[in-house]
C-alpha positions in Angstrom: 74.2 124.0 124.9 75.7 125.3 121.6 73.6 128.4 120.3 72.0 127.9 117.1 73.0 130.2 114.4 70.7 132.8 112.5 68.9 131.3 109.4 71.0 132.2 105.9 69.6 134.6 103.9 67.5 133.4 100.5 69.8 132.1 97.9 72.9 131.6 99.9 74.7 128.3 101.0 73.1 127.4 104.5 76.3 125.7 105.3 77.4 126.4 108.9 74.5 128.7 109.5 71.3 126.9 110.5 69.8 123.6 110.7 70.0 122.0 107.5 66.9 120.8 105.5 67.2 117.1 105.3 65.4 114.7 102.7 65.1 112.2 105.9 64.1 112.3 109.6 67.0 114.3 111.8 67.8 110.8 113.4 68.1 108.9 109.9 70.1 111.7 109.0 72.3 111.2 112.0 72.6 107.9 111.5 73.8 107.9 107.9 76.6 110.9 109.2 77.6 108.4 111.6 77.7 105.5 108.8 79.6 107.7 106.9 82.3 108.3 109.7 82.9 105.0 109.9 83.2 104.0 106.2 86.0 107.2 106.4 88.1 105.7 109.1 88.2 102.2 108.2 89.2 103.5 104.9 92.2 105.8 106.4 93.6 103.1 108.5 93.6 100.7 105.4 95.7 103.9 103.7 97.8 104.0 106.8 98.2 100.2 106.6 99.1 99.9 103.3 101.8 102.7 103.1 103.4 100.5 106.5 103.3 97.2 104.5 104.4 98.4 101.0 107.5 100.4 102.9 108.5 97.6 105.0 108.0 95.1 101.9 110.0 97.4 99.6 112.5 99.1 101.8 113.1 96.5 105.1 112.8 97.5 108.5 109.7 97.6 109.4 109.9 99.3 112.8 111.2 101.9 110.9 108.7 102.5 108.4 106.1 102.0 110.6 107.3 104.9 113.0 108.3 106.9 110.1 104.3 106.6 108.4 102.5 106.7 112.1 104.6 109.7 113.5 104.2 111.5 110.1 100.5 111.1 109.8 99.7 111.8 113.3 101.6 115.0 112.9 99.8 115.8 109.8 96.3 115.4 111.2 96.9 117.7 113.7 97.6 120.2 111.4 94.7 119.1 109.3 92.1 119.3 112.0 93.7 123.2 112.3 93.0 123.7 108.7 89.9 122.4 108.5 88.5 125.2 111.0 88.8 127.6 107.8 86.2 125.1 106.4 83.3 124.9 108.9 81.4 127.7 106.7 81.5 124.9 104.2 81.2 122.3 105.6 79.2 120.0 103.0 81.4 121.5 100.0 84.6 121.2 102.3 84.1 117.7 103.2 83.4 116.6 100.1 86.5 117.9 98.7 88.8 116.6 101.2 87.0 113.2 100.8 87.7 113.4 96.8 91.6 114.4 97.3 91.9 111.7 100.0 90.5 108.8 97.8 92.7 109.9 94.9 95.6 110.1 96.8 95.1 107.1 99.2 93.9 105.2 96.3 96.9 105.8 94.1 99.6 105.9 96.8 100.6 102.2 96.8 100.9 102.3 93.0 102.9 105.1 93.0 105.4 104.1 95.8 105.9 100.8 93.9 106.5 102.4 90.6 108.9 104.7 92.1 110.5 102.0 93.7 110.7 99.8 90.5 111.8 102.3 88.1 113.9 104.9 90.1 116.1 102.0 92.6 119.3 101.7 90.4 119.6 105.5 89.2 121.6 105.9 92.5 122.5 109.7 94.0 119.3 111.4 94.9 116.7 109.5 93.0 117.8 106.2 95.2 115.9 107.8 98.0 112.8 108.5 95.8 110.7 105.8 97.5 111.5 107.2 101.0 110.5 110.6 99.9 107.2 109.8 98.4 106.2 107.4 101.7 106.9 110.8 103.7 105.1 112.7 101.1 102.1 110.5 101.2 101.9 110.0 104.8 101.7 113.8 105.2 99.3 114.3 102.7 97.1 111.5 103.8 97.3 112.6 107.5 96.3 116.2 106.5 93.3 114.8 104.9 92.1 112.4 107.6 92.9 115.1 110.0 90.6 117.4 108.1 87.2 115.0 108.5 86.8 115.2 111.9 85.8 118.9 112.6 84.1 119.2 109.1 81.8 115.8 110.2 81.4 117.4 113.7 80.2 120.3 112.0 77.8 118.6 109.8 76.3 116.0 112.3 75.7 119.6 114.3 74.0 120.9 111.5 71.4 118.0 111.5 70.7 118.9 115.3 72.2 120.6 117.9 73.6 118.8 121.2 76.2 119.5 123.4 79.7 119.5 122.1 80.5 116.6 124.5 78.0 114.2 123.3 78.8 114.9 119.6 82.2 114.2 120.1 81.3 110.8 121.8 79.0 109.8 119.1 81.5 110.7 116.5 84.6 108.9 118.0 82.5 106.1 118.8 82.2 105.5 114.6 85.5 106.4 114.4 87.1 104.1 116.7 85.0 101.1 115.6 85.5 101.6 111.3 89.0 101.9 112.5 89.1 98.3 114.3 87.0 97.3 111.0 89.6 98.6 108.5 92.7 97.2 110.4 91.0 93.6 110.7 90.2 94.0 107.0 93.4 94.7 105.9 95.9 92.0 106.7 92.4 89.2 106.8 90.6 90.0 103.7 92.0 93.0 101.4 95.7 91.8 101.2 95.3 87.9 100.9 92.4 88.2 98.4 93.1 91.3 96.4 96.9 92.4 96.8 98.0 95.5 97.8 97.6 97.6 95.0 93.9 96.7 94.0 93.0 96.7 97.7 94.2 100.5 98.3 92.1 101.0 94.9 89.1 99.8 95.9 89.3 101.7 99.4 90.0 105.1 97.5 86.5 104.0 95.6 84.7 103.0 98.5 85.9 106.5 100.2 84.8 108.7 97.3 81.6 107.1 97.1 80.8 107.0 100.8 81.8 110.7 100.7 80.1 112.0 97.8 76.6 110.1 98.6 76.6 111.6 102.0 77.0 115.3 100.8 74.8 114.9 97.6 71.9 113.0 99.5 71.9 114.6 102.9 73.5 118.2 102.3 72.8 118.8 98.8 70.9 121.9 99.6 73.8 123.5 101.5 75.8 123.4 98.2 76.1 126.4 95.6 75.1 125.8 92.2 78.4 125.3 90.9 79.3 123.0 93.7 76.3 120.7 92.6 77.7 119.9 89.4 81.5 119.9 90.3 81.2 117.4 92.8 79.6 114.6 91.0 81.9 115.3 88.1 85.2 115.1 90.4 83.6 111.9 92.1 82.8 110.3 88.5 86.5 111.2 87.6 87.9 110.0 90.8 86.2 106.8 90.0 87.3 106.5 86.5 91.1 107.1 87.6 90.5 104.3 90.0 88.7 101.7 88.0 91.3 102.3 84.9 94.1 101.7 87.3 92.4 98.8 88.7 91.9 97.2 85.1 95.5 97.6 84.3 97.1 96.6 87.4 98.2 93.3 86.6 100.0 94.7 83.7 101.3 97.5 85.7 102.5 95.1 88.3 104.1 92.8 85.5 106.0 95.9 83.9 107.3 96.8 87.1 108.3 93.4 88.5 110.6 93.1 84.9 112.0 96.4 86.0 113.1 95.3 89.5 113.8 91.8 88.2 114.8 92.1 84.8 113.4 90.3 81.6 113.8 86.9 82.9 110.8 86.6 85.1 109.3 82.8 84.7 107.4 82.5 88.0 105.7 85.1 90.7 103.5 84.4 92.9 102.2 85.7 96.9 102.1 82.6 99.0 100.1 84.4 101.9 103.9 84.9 103.4 105.9 86.4 101.1 106.2 86.9 97.1 108.4 84.4 95.6 109.8 85.8 92.1 111.9 83.3 90.0 113.9 84.5 87.1 116.2 82.7 84.6 117.0 78.8 85.1 116.5 77.7 81.6 118.5 78.1 78.6 121.7 77.9 80.4 120.8 81.4 82.3 121.2 81.3 85.8 118.2 80.8 88.2 117.5 83.6 90.5 115.3 83.3 93.7 113.7 86.1 95.3 111.9 86.4 98.4 109.7 89.5 99.1 112.2 91.4 96.9 115.4 90.1 98.3 117.9 87.6 96.2 118.3 84.8 98.2 120.1 82.5 94.9 122.1 83.4 92.0 124.0 81.1 89.7 127.3 79.7 91.0 127.1 82.1 94.0 124.8 79.8 95.4 126.6 76.5 95.6 129.6 78.1 97.0 127.2 79.9 99.7 125.4 76.7 100.5 128.8 74.7 100.8 130.4 77.1 103.1 127.0 77.0 105.2 126.7 73.3 105.8 129.6 71.4 105.2 131.8 72.8 108.3 129.1 71.9 110.3 129.0 68.1 109.4 132.5 67.7 110.4 131.6 65.4 113.5 128.6 63.5 114.3 125.5 64.1 112.0 123.0 61.8 112.1 120.4 64.1 113.0 120.1 67.3 111.2 117.8 70.4 111.7 117.5 72.8 109.0 116.0 76.0 109.8 114.7 77.8 106.9 116.0 76.2 103.7 112.6 75.6 102.1 114.4 75.9 98.4 116.2 72.6 99.4 119.2 74.1 98.5 121.0 73.7 102.3 119.5 70.2 102.4 121.1 69.4 99.0 124.2 69.6 100.8 123.3 67.9 103.7 122.3 64.4 102.0 125.7 64.5 100.1 126.7 63.2 103.8 125.4 59.5 103.7 125.7 59.2 107.6 122.7 62.1 107.6 120.0 59.4 108.4 117.3 62.3 109.5 117.1 65.5 107.9 114.5 67.9 109.4 113.8 70.9 107.2 111.8 73.6 109.0 110.0 76.1 106.8 107.4 78.6 107.4 106.1 79.0 103.8 104.6 76.0 102.6 104.4 77.9 98.9 108.4 77.7 98.6 108.4 74.3 99.6 106.2 73.2 96.8 107.6 75.3 94.4 111.0 73.7 95.3 109.6 70.2 94.9 107.4 71.3 91.2 109.5 74.0 89.4 112.1 71.9 87.1 115.0 74.5 87.3 115.0 75.0 91.1 114.1 71.2 91.8 117.2 70.4 89.3 119.0 72.8 91.7 118.3 71.7 94.5 118.9 67.9 93.6 115.2 67.1 94.2 116.5 67.4 98.1 112.6 67.2 99.2 111.7 64.0 97.5 114.6 62.0 99.8 113.4 59.8 102.3 115.6 61.2 104.6 114.0 64.3 104.9 111.1 65.4 106.8 110.0 68.9 106.5 107.5 71.0 108.9 105.7 73.8 107.9 106.3 76.2 111.4 107.9 78.9 112.5 111.7 78.1 113.8 111.4 80.0 116.9 107.9 78.2 117.7 109.5 74.6 116.8 112.5 74.9 118.8 110.3 76.1 122.0 108.6 72.6 121.4 111.6 70.7 120.7 113.1 68.4 123.3 116.4 68.7 124.7 119.5 67.2 122.8 117.5 66.3 119.5 120.0 66.9 116.9 123.8 66.6 115.9 123.6 69.7 113.7 121.3 72.7 113.5 121.6 74.5 110.4 120.1 78.3 110.2 119.4 79.4 107.1 117.7 82.4 107.9 116.6 85.2 106.3 119.2 88.4 107.2 119.7 89.5 110.6 119.1 93.5 109.4 115.4 92.6 108.5 113.1 93.5 111.4 110.9 90.3 111.1 114.4 88.1 111.6 115.3 89.8 114.7 114.0 87.1 117.1 115.9 84.5 115.3 119.1 86.1 116.0 118.5 86.6 119.5 120.1 85.3 122.8 116.9 83.6 123.5 116.9 81.8 120.3 120.6 80.8 120.6 119.9 79.2 123.6 116.9 77.2 122.5 119.2 75.9 119.9 121.9 75.2 122.3 119.2 73.1 124.2 118.2 71.2 121.0 121.4 70.0 120.5 123.2 66.8 121.8 126.4 67.1 123.6 129.2 67.9 120.8 126.6 69.1 118.8 127.2 72.2 116.2 125.2 75.2 115.2 126.0 77.1 112.2 124.4 80.4 111.3 125.0 83.0 108.8 125.7 86.3 110.2 125.8 88.6 107.1 128.9 89.9 105.1 131.8 90.9 107.3 133.4 93.4 105.3 130.3 95.5 104.8 128.7 95.0 107.9 130.7 94.2 110.4 128.9 95.5 113.6 125.9 93.1 112.6 128.2 90.1 111.9 130.1 90.6 115.3 126.6 91.2 116.9 125.7 87.7 115.8 128.7 85.9 117.2 128.5 88.1 120.6 125.0 86.9 121.0 125.4 83.1 120.2 128.3 83.4 123.0 126.3 85.1 125.6 124.0 82.1 124.9 126.3 79.8 126.1 127.7 78.4 123.0 131.6 78.3 122.0 131.9 80.1 118.7 134.3 79.7 115.8 133.4 82.5 113.2 134.6 82.5 109.8 134.2 84.2 106.1 134.2 83.2 102.9 134.8 85.2 99.8 132.1 85.7 96.9 132.6 86.0 93.7 132.6 89.6 91.9 129.2 89.1 90.8 127.3 92.6 90.7 125.1 91.6 94.2 126.0 91.9 98.0 126.6 88.3 99.2 124.4 86.8 102.0 121.1 85.4 102.6 119.4 88.5 101.3 121.2 90.2 98.6 120.1 93.1 96.9 121.8 95.2 93.9 125.1 96.7 95.4 127.3 99.2 93.6 129.9 99.4 96.9 133.2 98.6 96.6 133.6 96.9 99.4 134.9 93.3 99.3 132.0 91.0 99.0 131.9 87.9 101.4 129.8 85.5 103.6 130.4 85.8 107.2 129.4 82.6 109.1 129.6 81.1 113.1 130.3 78.0 113.5 129.4 76.7 117.6 129.6 74.0 120.0 127.7 73.3 123.0 130.8 72.6 125.5 133.9 73.1 123.5 135.2 75.4 120.5 134.4 73.3 117.2 137.6 72.5 115.0 136.8 74.7 111.9 137.8 72.4 109.1 139.4 75.0 105.7 138.1 72.7 103.0 136.0 75.4 101.4 138.4 78.5 101.3 136.9 79.1 105.1 138.9 81.7 106.5 138.8 81.9 110.7 138.5 85.7 112.1 140.3 86.8 114.6 139.2 88.4 118.2 135.3 90.1 118.3 134.8 94.0 117.6 134.8 95.7 120.8 131.9 97.0 122.3 129.5 95.1 120.9 126.5 93.7 123.1 124.2 90.6 122.9 120.9 91.2 120.8 118.0 89.9 122.6 114.0 89.7 121.9 113.4 93.0 124.0 116.3 94.7 123.4 117.5 93.8 119.3 120.6 95.4 118.5 121.0 94.5 114.5 
């Protein structure tokens, strides 16, 4: 058992010395401390998930972003626990200070990260790495503060009633882990879909500072010095004021940040539950731009050239039944429908919001030729991988993969050997599969990895490329602003089930030579993109 400390001298704060004089019974006090542990753990995990989700959306490659956030945060938590040892004699005041700082930093982290990305992303040089530097800084700061919570809370729970260290640790961590579970489930199922990333982080900060302030002022007020008794409420109110002010102006902030990202021509911006969709232009002679999760998918005349090069080479041969994977915008379907012999076009798109927008937005529906209203088109809202697993063998003459870029972590399985094996099974004898594999000039290894993976799945490939116009964007299925001098192009791979398909050269397609040496196939368990 831990020996009790000597009583504090008169007039001195009693934190860390003797049993606390509580306004409630000890059992009630312990319950309230554990309830605060529960709330703080839930808030801490929400901060963590917010950083991972927003960094993945802004910078791509969710595996890398999650690894950076988690590793830096766990390391910082260890440092924070060591630093908190110096604050144990000021247990109540130290915990209150940690919660005020954590609520302010964690609550504002998403908004600050989004602001830096929006307003410095095109500056180049050192500023181009601003979002990554800020991500690490927030992970470090939040981890330090979360790590400091546990020793201080241990001190507070022991101040109520001394018990063996093992029992106190068990109680503390039980509440901590249950709180983490609740926070982890609340973020994707409640906070993110109903409040969005920015508002949910601000609300989490408010809950955090209220819980910490209420615990200290309600139970351990006598442990505070006279100065701390008015500083803590003032700091709590100040943080709540900052968070509330940010919440009131979050829509204006997001609108301005969106204009900084996409320009002043934003017409439509919506979160569908699957992704963020932004439409720019499309009226008064301005080219239409379609952004999905911040990545440019469609822009002006570039769009038609890309979809012609994707679709038409695969349509040489039987094409009665065509499967379009992705393509909820209807632009690839528009090109398929120019072939009268395409009697059945099956579109598989995971986002019903994009399909609805492609049907109802006048500029976008004009651009896709009202493709989704054609009676030959049948749309299924589903994941492409899952649908191919359920597709009977030899169902389609042509499969067109109009999918997100292979470099995006969420798309890795759609460029795997297993995926191409399922697509091969779905093709009829003599059928063709076409895939956009990324720009050849700027990312040759990614392109040839796709081609090698298709061959590993038993397909006979005919890779080709088409040069894009000098539009100021990197060509491909997911284009972003690019200031490099690399030639802008699209790389495609046309493949057949038994024989190498003939590559028609009627849309500026240029066949490519032998594959890059040393490239290996990408699989579900060993992605190589």
